[in-house]
All heavy atoms as TSV, in Angstrom:
chain	resi	resn	atom	element	x	y	z
A	1	MET	N	N	0.862	-1.232	-0.016
A	1	MET	CA	C	0.039	0.050	-0.028
A	1	MET	C	C	0.847	1.243	0.021
A	1	MET	O	O	1.909	1.316	0.674
A	1	MET	CB	C	-0.895	-0.032	1.259
A	1	MET	CG	C	-1.886	1.101	1.340
A	1	MET	SD	S	-3.363	0.852	0.332
A	1	MET	CE	C	-4.158	-0.398	1.192
A	2	ALA	N	N	0.505	2.239	-0.682
A	2	ALA	CA	C	1.228	3.485	-0.827
A	2	ALA	C	C	0.313	4.610	-0.267
A	2	ALA	O	O	-0.909	4.593	-0.446
A	2	ALA	CB	C	1.631	3.805	-2.244
A	3	THR	N	N	0.949	5.567	0.365
A	3	THR	CA	C	0.174	6.696	0.810
A	3	THR	C	C	0.754	7.999	0.222
A	3	THR	O	O	1.964	8.202	0.187
A	3	THR	CB	C	0.225	6.860	2.385
A	3	THR	OG1	O	-0.296	5.624	2.987
A	3	THR	CG2	C	-0.484	7.980	2.921
A	4	PHE	N	N	-0.177	8.795	-0.262
A	4	PHE	CA	C	0.138	10.064	-0.877
A	4	PHE	C	C	-0.446	11.190	-0.111
A	4	PHE	O	O	-1.609	11.047	0.394
A	4	PHE	CB	C	-0.348	10.099	-2.287
A	4	PHE	CG	C	0.222	9.115	-3.213
A	4	PHE	CD1	C	-0.462	7.883	-3.317
A	4	PHE	CD2	C	1.353	9.295	-3.949
A	4	PHE	CE1	C	0.034	6.866	-4.177
A	4	PHE	CE2	C	1.855	8.347	-4.842
A	4	PHE	CZ	C	1.222	7.117	-4.851
A	5	SER	N	N	0.190	12.279	0.128
A	5	SER	CA	C	-0.391	13.488	0.783
A	5	SER	C	C	-0.181	14.680	-0.176
A	5	SER	O	O	0.853	14.870	-0.724
A	5	SER	CB	C	0.399	13.751	2.040
A	5	SER	OG	O	0.106	12.735	3.017
A	6	PHE	N	N	-1.262	15.485	-0.269
A	6	PHE	CA	C	-1.216	16.648	-1.072
A	6	PHE	C	C	-1.735	17.828	-0.355
A	6	PHE	O	O	-2.723	17.775	0.342
A	6	PHE	CB	C	-2.085	16.474	-2.314
A	6	PHE	CG	C	-1.814	15.295	-3.133
A	6	PHE	CD1	C	-2.492	14.052	-3.012
A	6	PHE	CD2	C	-0.736	15.299	-4.042
A	6	PHE	CE1	C	-2.163	12.913	-3.712
A	6	PHE	CE2	C	-0.406	14.170	-4.843
A	6	PHE	CZ	C	-1.108	12.988	-4.736
A	7	ASP	N	N	-1.114	19.052	-0.537
A	7	ASP	CA	C	-1.562	20.354	-0.073
A	7	ASP	C	C	-2.251	20.858	-1.349
A	7	ASP	O	O	-1.732	20.883	-2.447
A	7	ASP	CB	C	-0.455	21.150	0.387
A	7	ASP	CG	C	0.182	20.793	1.666
A	7	ASP	OD1	O	-0.560	20.153	2.535
A	7	ASP	OD2	O	1.365	20.871	1.838
A	8	ILE	N	N	-3.482	21.345	-1.144
A	8	ILE	CA	C	-4.314	21.809	-2.334
A	8	ILE	C	C	-4.789	23.219	-2.051
A	8	ILE	O	O	-5.319	23.564	-1.001
A	8	ILE	CB	C	-5.507	20.891	-2.454
A	8	ILE	CG1	C	-5.021	19.394	-2.597
A	8	ILE	CG2	C	-6.433	21.289	-3.627
A	8	ILE	CD1	C	-6.180	18.427	-2.406
A	9	GLU	N	N	-4.648	24.028	-3.150
A	9	GLU	CA	C	-5.028	25.420	-3.050
A	9	GLU	C	C	-6.420	25.584	-3.760
A	9	GLU	O	O	-6.600	24.974	-4.836
A	9	GLU	CB	C	-3.932	26.279	-3.782
A	9	GLU	CG	C	-4.022	27.745	-3.483
A	9	GLU	CD	C	-2.824	28.485	-4.024
A	9	GLU	OE1	O	-2.863	28.781	-5.175
A	9	GLU	OE2	O	-1.858	28.544	-3.104
A	10	GLY	N	N	-7.259	26.455	-3.272
A	10	GLY	CA	C	-8.453	26.752	-3.903
A	10	GLY	C	C	-9.670	26.132	-3.246
A	10	GLY	O	O	-10.786	26.420	-3.687
A	11	MET	N	N	-9.539	25.274	-2.334
A	11	MET	CA	C	-10.655	24.640	-1.705
A	11	MET	C	C	-11.060	25.470	-0.553
A	11	MET	O	O	-10.267	26.138	0.156
A	11	MET	CB	C	-10.190	23.341	-1.133
A	11	MET	CG	C	-9.784	22.266	-2.123
A	11	MET	SD	S	-9.133	20.704	-1.369
A	11	MET	CE	C	-10.637	20.075	-0.631
A	12	SER	N	N	-12.518	25.597	-0.455
A	12	SER	CA	C	-12.919	26.474	0.652
A	12	SER	C	C	-14.258	25.936	1.424
A	12	SER	O	O	-14.651	26.615	2.286
A	12	SER	CB	C	-13.359	27.876	0.073
A	12	SER	OG	O	-14.280	27.735	-0.889
A	13	CYS	N	N	-14.754	24.801	1.026
A	13	CYS	CA	C	-15.986	24.371	1.572
A	13	CYS	C	C	-16.178	22.854	1.479
A	13	CYS	O	O	-15.343	22.150	0.834
A	13	CYS	CB	C	-17.160	25.086	0.936
A	13	CYS	SG	S	-17.373	24.675	-0.825
A	14	GLY	N	N	-17.261	22.358	1.930
A	14	GLY	CA	C	-17.632	20.965	1.884
A	14	GLY	C	C	-17.785	20.446	0.529
A	14	GLY	O	O	-17.527	19.279	0.186
A	15	HIS	N	N	-18.383	21.315	-0.357
A	15	HIS	CA	C	-18.554	20.991	-1.719
A	15	HIS	C	C	-17.151	20.589	-2.373
A	15	HIS	O	O	-17.024	19.673	-3.088
A	15	HIS	CB	C	-19.261	21.988	-2.491
A	15	HIS	CG	C	-19.263	21.792	-3.982
A	15	HIS	ND1	N	-20.110	20.851	-4.549
A	15	HIS	CD2	C	-18.586	22.275	-4.990
A	15	HIS	CE1	C	-19.906	20.845	-5.900
A	15	HIS	NE2	N	-18.950	21.696	-6.143
A	16	CYS	N	N	-16.218	21.478	-2.115
A	16	CYS	CA	C	-14.880	21.245	-2.586
A	16	CYS	C	C	-14.247	19.946	-2.106
A	16	CYS	O	O	-13.768	19.182	-2.924
A	16	CYS	CB	C	-13.912	22.378	-2.132
A	16	CYS	SG	S	-14.391	24.055	-2.643
A	17	VAL	N	N	-14.442	19.593	-0.907
A	17	VAL	CA	C	-14.033	18.387	-0.282
A	17	VAL	C	C	-14.651	17.200	-1.019
A	17	VAL	O	O	-13.945	16.269	-1.443
A	17	VAL	CB	C	-14.278	18.318	1.169
A	17	VAL	CG1	C	-14.025	16.891	1.794
A	17	VAL	CG2	C	-13.457	19.331	1.953
A	18	ARG	N	N	-15.908	17.205	-1.181
A	18	ARG	CA	C	-16.671	16.097	-1.866
A	18	ARG	C	C	-16.242	15.964	-3.247
A	18	ARG	O	O	-16.035	14.865	-3.814
A	18	ARG	CB	C	-18.175	16.275	-1.735
A	18	ARG	CG	C	-18.671	15.993	-0.454
A	18	ARG	CD	C	-20.140	15.975	-0.379
A	18	ARG	NE	N	-20.797	17.278	-0.696
A	18	ARG	CZ	C	-20.823	18.315	0.073
A	18	ARG	NH1	N	-20.320	18.312	1.286
A	18	ARG	NH2	N	-21.420	19.442	-0.354
A	19	ALA	N	N	-15.952	17.086	-4.002
A	19	ALA	CA	C	-15.533	17.040	-5.368
A	19	ALA	C	C	-14.193	16.331	-5.523
A	19	ALA	O	O	-14.051	15.494	-6.344
A	19	ALA	CB	C	-15.510	18.386	-5.988
A	20	VAL	N	N	-13.237	16.705	-4.627
A	20	VAL	CA	C	-11.905	16.119	-4.675
A	20	VAL	C	C	-12.028	14.637	-4.239
A	20	VAL	O	O	-11.342	13.749	-4.848
A	20	VAL	CB	C	-10.955	16.847	-3.864
A	20	VAL	CG1	C	-9.596	16.165	-3.650
A	20	VAL	CG2	C	-10.768	18.282	-4.389
A	21	GLU	N	N	-12.791	14.284	-3.220
A	21	GLU	CA	C	-12.871	12.919	-2.776
A	21	GLU	C	C	-13.471	12.011	-4.000
A	21	GLU	O	O	-12.965	10.979	-4.200
A	21	GLU	CB	C	-13.845	12.802	-1.620
A	21	GLU	CG	C	-13.237	13.163	-0.288
A	21	GLU	CD	C	-14.260	13.133	0.829
A	21	GLU	OE1	O	-15.459	13.107	0.659
A	21	GLU	OE2	O	-13.799	13.120	1.989
A	22	ASN	N	N	-14.493	12.508	-4.614
A	22	ASN	CA	C	-15.022	11.804	-5.679
A	22	ASN	C	C	-14.093	11.612	-6.828
A	22	ASN	O	O	-13.991	10.497	-7.424
A	22	ASN	CB	C	-16.347	12.441	-6.182
A	22	ASN	CG	C	-17.496	12.390	-5.281
A	22	ASN	OD1	O	-17.527	11.555	-4.332
A	22	ASN	ND2	N	-18.428	13.317	-5.363
A	23	ALA	N	N	-13.308	12.630	-7.221
A	23	ALA	CA	C	-12.399	12.578	-8.278
A	23	ALA	C	C	-11.268	11.520	-7.947
A	23	ALA	O	O	-10.887	10.704	-8.812
A	23	ALA	CB	C	-11.783	13.937	-8.589
A	24	LEU	N	N	-10.784	11.608	-6.657
A	24	LEU	CA	C	-9.726	10.655	-6.335
A	24	LEU	C	C	-10.170	9.253	-6.270
A	24	LEU	O	O	-9.497	8.312	-6.619
A	24	LEU	CB	C	-9.137	11.102	-4.975
A	24	LEU	CG	C	-8.336	12.326	-4.929
A	24	LEU	CD1	C	-8.020	12.810	-3.538
A	24	LEU	CD2	C	-6.982	12.201	-5.759
A	25	SER	N	N	-11.432	9.032	-5.896
A	25	SER	CA	C	-11.970	7.696	-5.790
A	25	SER	C	C	-12.163	7.050	-7.136
A	25	SER	O	O	-12.107	5.757	-7.190
A	25	SER	CB	C	-13.310	7.683	-4.977
A	25	SER	OG	O	-14.302	8.215	-5.833
A	26	GLU	N	N	-12.086	7.797	-8.171
A	26	GLU	CA	C	-12.217	7.293	-9.506
A	26	GLU	C	C	-10.943	6.883	-10.172
A	26	GLU	O	O	-10.892	6.216	-11.214
A	26	GLU	CB	C	-12.965	8.266	-10.442
A	26	GLU	CG	C	-14.366	8.476	-10.029
A	26	GLU	CD	C	-15.134	9.444	-10.865
A	26	GLU	OE1	O	-14.561	9.926	-11.942
A	26	GLU	OE2	O	-16.239	9.809	-10.510
A	27	VAL	N	N	-9.779	7.256	-9.474
A	27	VAL	CA	C	-8.461	6.856	-10.012
A	27	VAL	C	C	-8.190	5.407	-9.721
A	27	VAL	O	O	-8.376	4.925	-8.528
A	27	VAL	CB	C	-7.362	7.811	-9.418
A	27	VAL	CG1	C	-6.033	7.351	-9.867
A	27	VAL	CG2	C	-7.623	9.171	-9.728
A	28	ALA	N	N	-7.745	4.659	-10.726
A	28	ALA	CA	C	-7.407	3.211	-10.541
A	28	ALA	C	C	-6.443	3.074	-9.493
A	28	ALA	O	O	-5.419	3.765	-9.335
A	28	ALA	CB	C	-6.870	2.645	-11.811
A	29	GLY	N	N	-6.727	2.134	-8.497
A	29	GLY	CA	C	-5.749	1.812	-7.499
A	29	GLY	C	C	-6.091	2.455	-6.179
A	29	GLY	O	O	-5.496	2.100	-5.138
A	30	VAL	N	N	-6.892	3.472	-6.114
A	30	VAL	CA	C	-7.182	4.253	-4.847
A	30	VAL	C	C	-8.028	3.322	-4.051
A	30	VAL	O	O	-9.129	2.821	-4.385
A	30	VAL	CB	C	-7.902	5.573	-5.230
A	30	VAL	CG1	C	-8.356	6.247	-3.908
A	30	VAL	CG2	C	-6.876	6.497	-5.864
A	31	ARG	N	N	-7.654	3.237	-2.756
A	31	ARG	CA	C	-8.343	2.412	-1.712
A	31	ARG	C	C	-9.185	3.300	-0.854
A	31	ARG	O	O	-10.152	2.873	-0.217
A	31	ARG	CB	C	-7.380	1.651	-0.900
A	31	ARG	CG	C	-6.627	0.579	-1.672
A	31	ARG	CD	C	-7.492	-0.598	-1.981
A	31	ARG	NE	N	-6.736	-1.656	-2.579
A	31	ARG	CZ	C	-7.222	-2.796	-2.861
A	31	ARG	NH1	N	-8.467	-3.061	-2.582
A	31	ARG	NH2	N	-6.478	-3.710	-3.428
A	32	GLY	N	N	-8.776	4.543	-0.693
A	32	GLY	CA	C	-9.499	5.518	0.213
A	32	GLY	C	C	-8.802	6.794	0.113
A	32	GLY	O	O	-7.581	6.950	-0.163
A	33	ALA	N	N	-9.564	7.882	0.412
A	33	ALA	CA	C	-9.026	9.216	0.397
A	33	ALA	C	C	-9.720	10.001	1.531
A	33	ALA	O	O	-10.921	9.982	1.718
A	33	ALA	CB	C	-9.270	9.915	-0.992
A	34	GLU	N	N	-8.820	10.639	2.353
A	34	GLU	CA	C	-9.320	11.501	3.423
A	34	GLU	C	C	-9.004	12.856	2.943
A	34	GLU	O	O	-7.856	13.325	2.818
A	34	GLU	CB	C	-8.691	11.224	4.765
A	34	GLU	CG	C	-9.123	12.075	5.883
A	34	GLU	CD	C	-8.425	11.768	7.194
A	34	GLU	OE1	O	-7.995	10.615	7.456
A	34	GLU	OE2	O	-8.297	12.753	7.986
A	35	VAL	N	N	-10.030	13.711	2.678
A	35	VAL	CA	C	-9.935	15.040	2.224
A	35	VAL	C	C	-10.521	16.019	3.235
A	35	VAL	O	O	-11.532	15.779	3.701
A	35	VAL	CB	C	-10.581	15.110	0.814
A	35	VAL	CG1	C	-10.360	16.586	0.276
A	35	VAL	CG2	C	-10.017	14.103	-0.181
A	36	ARG	N	N	-9.788	17.119	3.466
A	36	ARG	CA	C	-10.322	18.217	4.150
A	36	ARG	C	C	-9.898	19.506	3.405
A	36	ARG	O	O	-8.987	19.427	2.482
A	36	ARG	CB	C	-9.855	18.207	5.647
A	36	ARG	CG	C	-8.386	18.173	5.847
A	36	ARG	CD	C	-7.953	17.823	7.295
A	36	ARG	NE	N	-6.598	17.654	7.486
A	36	ARG	CZ	C	-5.857	16.621	7.153
A	36	ARG	NH1	N	-6.394	15.573	6.595
A	36	ARG	NH2	N	-4.516	16.679	7.348
A	37	VAL	N	N	-10.480	20.592	3.729
A	37	VAL	CA	C	-10.136	21.832	3.044
A	37	VAL	C	C	-8.610	22.050	3.066
A	37	VAL	O	O	-7.989	22.137	4.119
A	37	VAL	CB	C	-10.894	23.005	3.632
A	37	VAL	CG1	C	-10.415	24.325	2.996
A	37	VAL	CG2	C	-12.393	22.881	3.453
A	38	GLY	N	N	-8.084	22.094	1.797
A	38	GLY	CA	C	-6.611	22.381	1.714
A	38	GLY	C	C	-5.663	21.209	1.770
A	38	GLY	O	O	-4.533	21.356	1.565
A	39	HIS	N	N	-6.209	19.976	1.989
A	39	HIS	CA	C	-5.295	18.802	2.132
A	39	HIS	C	C	-6.030	17.509	1.776
A	39	HIS	O	O	-7.236	17.408	2.018
A	39	HIS	CB	C	-4.789	18.717	3.495
A	39	HIS	CG	C	-3.653	17.795	3.643
A	39	HIS	ND1	N	-2.401	18.069	3.335
A	39	HIS	CD2	C	-3.610	16.486	4.073
A	39	HIS	CE1	C	-1.558	17.043	3.533
A	39	HIS	NE2	N	-2.305	16.079	3.981
A	40	ALA	N	N	-5.205	16.515	1.209
A	40	ALA	CA	C	-5.777	15.271	0.987
A	40	ALA	C	C	-4.667	14.217	1.304
A	40	ALA	O	O	-3.542	14.366	1.010
A	40	ALA	CB	C	-6.215	15.132	-0.554
A	41	ASP	N	N	-5.129	13.051	1.977
A	41	ASP	CA	C	-4.276	11.909	2.199
A	41	ASP	C	C	-5.021	10.754	1.401
A	41	ASP	O	O	-6.251	10.526	1.576
A	41	ASP	CB	C	-4.212	11.618	3.680
A	41	ASP	CG	C	-3.438	12.675	4.386
A	41	ASP	OD1	O	-2.302	13.038	3.950
A	41	ASP	OD2	O	-3.952	13.102	5.528
A	42	VAL	N	N	-4.173	10.054	0.598
A	42	VAL	CA	C	-4.752	9.039	-0.283
A	42	VAL	C	C	-4.036	7.718	0.002
A	42	VAL	O	O	-2.754	7.676	-0.053
A	42	VAL	CB	C	-4.601	9.460	-1.755
A	42	VAL	CG1	C	-5.195	8.365	-2.675
A	42	VAL	CG2	C	-5.190	10.812	-2.071
A	43	ASP	N	N	-4.781	6.666	0.245
A	43	ASP	CA	C	-4.177	5.278	0.332
A	43	ASP	C	C	-4.476	4.615	-0.938
A	43	ASP	O	O	-5.600	4.556	-1.478
A	43	ASP	CB	C	-4.860	4.510	1.505
A	43	ASP	CG	C	-4.491	5.047	2.831
A	43	ASP	OD1	O	-3.350	5.532	2.966
A	43	ASP	OD2	O	-5.315	5.066	3.740
A	44	ALA	N	N	-3.433	4.076	-1.550
A	44	ALA	CA	C	-3.579	3.455	-2.895
A	44	ALA	C	C	-2.671	2.284	-2.978
A	44	ALA	O	O	-1.761	2.075	-2.225
A	44	ALA	CB	C	-3.270	4.457	-3.950
A	45	GLU	N	N	-2.968	1.411	-3.995
A	45	GLU	CA	C	-2.106	0.224	-4.287
A	45	GLU	C	C	-0.798	0.649	-4.710
A	45	GLU	O	O	-0.675	1.745	-5.367
A	45	GLU	CB	C	-2.851	-0.624	-5.287
A	45	GLU	CG	C	-4.188	-1.175	-4.920
A	45	GLU	CD	C	-4.921	-1.845	-6.052
A	45	GLU	OE1	O	-4.382	-1.971	-7.190
A	45	GLU	OE2	O	-6.009	-2.316	-5.802
A	46	GLU	N	N	0.247	-0.135	-4.498
A	46	GLU	CA	C	1.538	0.158	-4.991
A	46	GLU	C	C	1.407	0.226	-6.543
A	46	GLU	O	O	0.629	-0.454	-7.224
A	46	GLU	CB	C	2.513	-0.972	-4.601
A	46	GLU	CG	C	2.773	-1.124	-3.236
A	46	GLU	CD	C	3.681	0.063	-2.687
A	46	GLU	OE1	O	4.366	0.703	-3.507
A	46	GLU	OE2	O	3.446	0.365	-1.490
A	47	GLY	N	N	2.157	1.173	-7.090
A	47	GLY	CA	C	2.194	1.402	-8.556
A	47	GLY	C	C	1.159	2.477	-9.043
A	47	GLY	O	O	1.080	2.775	-10.157
A	48	THR	N	N	0.341	2.928	-8.081
A	48	THR	CA	C	-0.633	3.978	-8.431
A	48	THR	C	C	0.129	5.246	-8.812
A	48	THR	O	O	1.058	5.594	-8.105
A	48	THR	CB	C	-1.600	4.274	-7.299
A	48	THR	OG1	O	-2.339	3.043	-7.010
A	48	THR	CG2	C	-2.618	5.387	-7.663
A	49	SER	N	N	-0.231	5.838	-9.884
A	49	SER	CA	C	0.417	7.018	-10.393
A	49	SER	C	C	0.147	8.272	-9.626
A	49	SER	O	O	-1.018	8.656	-9.539
A	49	SER	CB	C	0.112	7.194	-11.904
A	49	SER	OG	O	0.502	8.481	-12.363
A	50	ARG	N	N	1.177	8.925	-9.036
A	50	ARG	CA	C	0.947	10.171	-8.387
A	50	ARG	C	C	0.478	11.212	-9.314
A	50	ARG	O	O	-0.444	11.954	-9.045
A	50	ARG	CB	C	2.347	10.691	-7.799
A	50	ARG	CG	C	2.146	11.977	-7.019
A	50	ARG	CD	C	3.554	12.408	-6.520
A	50	ARG	NE	N	3.366	13.526	-5.587
A	50	ARG	CZ	C	3.044	14.775	-5.894
A	50	ARG	NH1	N	2.816	15.108	-7.090
A	50	ARG	NH2	N	2.996	15.680	-4.966
A	51	ASP	N	N	0.977	11.151	-10.539
A	51	ASP	CA	C	0.505	12.107	-11.627
A	51	ASP	C	C	-0.950	11.989	-11.930
A	51	ASP	O	O	-1.642	12.967	-12.152
A	51	ASP	CB	C	1.282	11.883	-12.985
A	51	ASP	CG	C	2.819	12.401	-12.789
A	51	ASP	OD1	O	3.064	13.118	-11.907
A	51	ASP	OD2	O	3.605	11.901	-13.655
A	52	ALA	N	N	-1.455	10.780	-11.877
A	52	ALA	CA	C	-2.948	10.524	-12.032
A	52	ALA	C	C	-3.732	11.115	-10.977
A	52	ALA	O	O	-4.829	11.712	-11.148
A	52	ALA	CB	C	-3.202	9.090	-12.225
A	53	LEU	N	N	-3.219	11.129	-9.745
A	53	LEU	CA	C	-3.874	11.712	-8.604
A	53	LEU	C	C	-3.902	13.141	-8.691
A	53	LEU	O	O	-4.966	13.856	-8.521
A	53	LEU	CB	C	-3.359	11.232	-7.285
A	53	LEU	CG	C	-3.282	9.735	-7.017
A	53	LEU	CD1	C	-2.399	9.402	-5.784
A	53	LEU	CD2	C	-4.773	9.240	-6.839
A	54	VAL	N	N	-2.784	13.735	-9.061
A	54	VAL	CA	C	-2.664	15.218	-9.217
A	54	VAL	C	C	-3.525	15.650	-10.300
A	54	VAL	O	O	-4.325	16.640	-10.169
A	54	VAL	CB	C	-1.172	15.658	-9.520
A	54	VAL	CG1	C	-1.103	17.081	-9.925
A	54	VAL	CG2	C	-0.348	15.430	-8.199
A	55	SER	N	N	-3.632	14.961	-11.468
A	55	SER	CA	C	-4.459	15.312	-12.570
A	55	SER	C	C	-5.955	15.306	-12.139
A	55	SER	O	O	-6.735	16.154	-12.520
A	55	SER	CB	C	-4.290	14.344	-13.744
A	55	SER	OG	O	-2.971	14.548	-14.334
A	56	ALA	N	N	-6.383	14.308	-11.337
A	56	ALA	CA	C	-7.742	14.200	-10.916
A	56	ALA	C	C	-8.149	15.400	-10.028
A	56	ALA	O	O	-9.200	16.002	-10.187
A	56	ALA	CB	C	-7.954	12.939	-10.099
A	57	ILE	N	N	-7.202	15.841	-9.214
A	57	ILE	CA	C	-7.456	17.036	-8.343
A	57	ILE	C	C	-7.521	18.293	-9.244
A	57	ILE	O	O	-8.460	19.094	-9.106
A	57	ILE	CB	C	-6.376	17.176	-7.296
A	57	ILE	CG1	C	-6.418	16.013	-6.309
A	57	ILE	CG2	C	-6.459	18.556	-6.593
A	57	ILE	CD1	C	-5.163	15.916	-5.373
A	58	GLU	N	N	-6.637	18.392	-10.106
A	58	GLU	CA	C	-6.495	19.651	-10.947
A	58	GLU	C	C	-7.694	19.656	-11.996
A	58	GLU	O	O	-8.232	20.734	-12.319
A	58	GLU	CB	C	-5.205	19.716	-11.685
A	58	GLU	CG	C	-4.055	20.010	-10.705
A	58	GLU	CD	C	-2.699	20.107	-11.254
A	58	GLU	OE1	O	-2.503	19.664	-12.430
A	58	GLU	OE2	O	-1.795	20.599	-10.561
A	59	GLU	N	N	-8.258	18.506	-12.443
A	59	GLU	CA	C	-9.355	18.544	-13.245
A	59	GLU	C	C	-10.648	19.074	-12.597
A	59	GLU	O	O	-11.622	19.594	-13.330
A	59	GLU	CB	C	-9.666	17.137	-13.824
A	59	GLU	CG	C	-8.638	16.653	-14.908
A	59	GLU	CD	C	-8.831	15.337	-15.369
A	59	GLU	OE1	O	-9.817	14.603	-15.039
A	59	GLU	OE2	O	-7.893	14.858	-16.099
A	60	GLU	N	N	-10.636	19.027	-11.264
A	60	GLU	CA	C	-11.760	19.578	-10.461
A	60	GLU	C	C	-11.642	21.032	-10.260
A	60	GLU	O	O	-12.491	21.724	-9.691
A	60	GLU	CB	C	-11.939	18.821	-9.164
A	60	GLU	CG	C	-12.316	17.447	-9.243
A	60	GLU	CD	C	-13.735	17.310	-9.898
A	60	GLU	OE1	O	-14.624	18.145	-9.632
A	60	GLU	OE2	O	-13.872	16.410	-10.776
A	61	GLY	N	N	-10.419	21.606	-10.722
A	61	GLY	CA	C	-10.261	23.075	-10.630
A	61	GLY	C	C	-9.388	23.521	-9.492
A	61	GLY	O	O	-9.325	24.756	-9.198
A	62	TYR	N	N	-8.686	22.587	-8.824
A	62	TYR	CA	C	-7.887	22.939	-7.655
A	62	TYR	C	C	-6.412	22.769	-8.030
A	62	TYR	O	O	-6.112	22.006	-8.988
A	62	TYR	CB	C	-8.227	22.073	-6.436
A	62	TYR	CG	C	-9.753	22.220	-6.175
A	62	TYR	CD1	C	-10.586	21.170	-6.516
A	62	TYR	CD2	C	-10.299	23.382	-5.604
A	62	TYR	CE1	C	-12.039	21.330	-6.228
A	62	TYR	CE2	C	-11.597	23.494	-5.332
A	62	TYR	CZ	C	-12.520	22.436	-5.710
A	62	TYR	OH	O	-13.782	22.503	-5.533
A	63	GLN	N	N	-5.520	23.427	-7.319
A	63	GLN	CA	C	-4.113	23.318	-7.625
A	63	GLN	C	C	-3.352	22.643	-6.485
A	63	GLN	O	O	-3.466	22.988	-5.337
A	63	GLN	CB	C	-3.489	24.734	-7.887
A	63	GLN	CG	C	-2.072	24.624	-8.180
A	63	GLN	CD	C	-1.511	26.050	-8.429
A	63	GLN	OE1	O	-2.168	27.083	-8.232
A	63	GLN	NE2	N	-0.231	26.109	-8.876
A	64	VAL	N	N	-2.556	21.648	-6.911
A	64	VAL	CA	C	-1.737	20.914	-5.898
A	64	VAL	C	C	-0.442	21.774	-5.728
A	64	VAL	O	O	0.221	22.118	-6.649
A	64	VAL	CB	C	-1.340	19.483	-6.405
A	64	VAL	CG1	C	-0.293	18.861	-5.402
A	64	VAL	CG2	C	-2.644	18.649	-6.454
A	65	VAL	N	N	-0.234	22.247	-4.458
A	65	VAL	CA	C	0.872	23.129	-4.214
A	65	VAL	C	C	1.975	22.509	-3.405
A	65	VAL	O	O	2.999	23.096	-3.103
A	65	VAL	CB	C	0.437	24.461	-3.580
A	65	VAL	CG1	C	-0.445	25.235	-4.536
A	65	VAL	CG2	C	-0.333	24.159	-2.281
A	66	GLY	N	N	1.728	21.315	-2.926
A	66	GLY	CA	C	2.782	20.666	-2.082
A	66	GLY	C	C	2.353	19.218	-1.807
A	66	GLY	O	O	1.182	18.878	-2.018
A	67	GLY	N	N	3.293	18.475	-1.319
A	67	GLY	CA	C	2.979	17.096	-0.921
A	67	GLY	C	C	3.668	16.040	-1.704
A	67	GLY	O	O	4.282	16.282	-2.665
């Protein structure tokens, strides 16, 4: 199991949290995601692409700024 952590800019409410959680849950290999305003922790299978996770977040309109 791999764990990824991201600092995310542009999130401000519960809707943002749900949007990012839903997007991350659709990435192949993701086992779970804990998202709160400004941050996400993702548990995923080994070999899951960090770039795919970042893309999923950014496709929702948020910017990964660290992690």
